[in-house]
N, C-alpha and C positions, 0 to 999 in steps of 0.2 A: 116228468121219467123219475120211474123208484128207483133208489141206488143199493141194495141190501149190505152191506158193510159187515166181516166178520167183530164178533165183540170188542175183540183186538185191536183191530184201530181204529174202530169206532171213540176208544178212550185213547188211543195215540193223540187222532183227533181232537177230541174233547179238551185235552194237554195242554194242545198247541192252541185251541182258540183263549184256553185259562190265563195264561202263561204273553199270549201276542198280539203282538196288533189287529186279530180279526176277531169281526163282531159277532160271526158264528160260523157253524158248521159247514155255512153252506160258502159265507166268503174263504176259508179260509181252501173247499175244494174247487172251488173254483178258481184260485189261486194260482191250484196245484197244476191243476186241466192247460192252463194257459203254459205254468212253467211247459208241462211235458209238449204239451203240440207245439213251444219254440223250441226246445231240445232235440224232437225229433223233426220241424222243416230242418235245424240243424245240421244233421248228421244225415237227414238225405242231400243237403247241397254239399256237403263234403263227399257223399260218396260219389256222387254226379264228376263233382272236380277232378277226384281221385282218377275214374273213369276216363276222363279228357283225357287227361297229363300221360293217363296210360296209353292210351291210344295213340299219343302225338306219342312214343317214347319214352318221354320223362320219364324214370324208375327212380327210385333208390337204392343205394345197397342198402345192406343190412346196418353197419355201423352211419350211415344218415339219420336212419330211421329211428336206430337205439339213441343219438343224441340228439334229434326229434323227440322223441318217449321223455327220454329225462328234460330236458329244455324246459317241457312241459307240466310234467309232475312236479317241479320245482315250481314253478309261474305258479297253479294250484295247489302247493302247501303254502306260495306265500298268502295268497288270499285267501284261504279256512282257516290259518292263525289269525290275519287279521280282525277274523267274525268274533 
């Protein structure tokens, strides 16, 4: 399969290959595609979970949703700050 990338994207990939753990652009793209695929699977599972919950009548009010979002944002920030 041949994939054509914009020059800006090629430059970003090349930069990451030069500074990172990737041996080649192919390895970088393979990792990126795998990560995207995993993210899509996770999102689909969460949507299914939410739909099933709604069908059971298990809804969260706006205050509960905000609290959960804030907790998740803080957890994400903690993880990204460690990097």
